[in-house]
N, C-alpha and C positions, 0 to 999 in steps of 0.2 A: 304647800308652798315650797317646802324643801325639795320635794321631788321635781318640781318645775325647775328650780335653780340647778338641780343636779342633771337636768336634761332627760328625765324619764319620758320615753316615747308615749306611753299611755296617757300621762298627764298632759303632754303637749297636744295629743290627739283630742283629748276631751276639751281642752280650751279652744282648739281650732273649730270643733263642732259647735261650741257655744257661741262663738263670734261669727260663724257662718263662712269660714274659710276652707271648707272641705269640698267645695264644688269643683268639679273637673271641667275640662274643655267640653266633653260630651254632654255634661249637665247643662252648661251654658248654651250649647247649640240646640239642645232639646227644648230648653225654655224659650229661646228665640223663635224656634219653629212653632211652638205652641202659641206664642204671642201673635205671630204672623197669621196663623190659622184663625185665631180669634178675631183679628182685625178683618180678615176677608169674610168670615162668617157674619160679622156685624154689618159690613157693607152690603152683603147679599140680602140680609134680612131687611135693611133699610130700603133697598130697591124693591123687594117684594111688597113691603108696606106701601110704598109710594105708588106702585102699580095698582094695588087693590084700592087705594083711596083716590086714584085718578090724578095724582100729582105729576106722574111721568108725562112729559110732553106738554104740560100745561103752558109753560113759558113760551115754547116754540109756537103753539097754536095761537096764543094771544098775540104774539108778534106778527104772525101771518094774517090774523084777523085785522089788526091795526093797519097793516100794509094794504090790504084790500080796501078797507074803509078809506084810507088816504087816497087811493087811486080813484075811488068812486066820487069822493067829495072834491077832489082837486085833480082832475085828469091831466096827463101830460099834454104837451102841445099836439095839435092835430097832425095826423100823418096821412099820407096818401100812398097808394100802391106804387106809384112812379118813384117814390123815394127808395123803394126796395128792389126795383127792377133793373138796376144797374144801367146798362147802355142799350137795352132792347128797344128798338123803335117799332112801336105797334103799327104805325102807318105803313112802313116799308113791307112788313109781312103781309098785310092785307093787299097791298098793291101788286105783289108778285102773283097772287092767285088768279 
């Protein structure tokens, strides 16, 4: 204790190590990079598992199936080709021949 109060560098260094205050900027950056890498690896593994178990695309395919079933069970209003043929007059074309 006396050496701490006198400012002995070795004593202060030992205390800093004990309370974890010896990390440098490089140490913190390395730890952050490791953490990010672990998160990305975890996401990749989750995706691989979902592909293997058939969970990928399941929600989208269910939504498409429901949309098709809705169209079959309750079709939209009837449509005719003339609705899509703008202003083409079929009779005029036949009369010109």
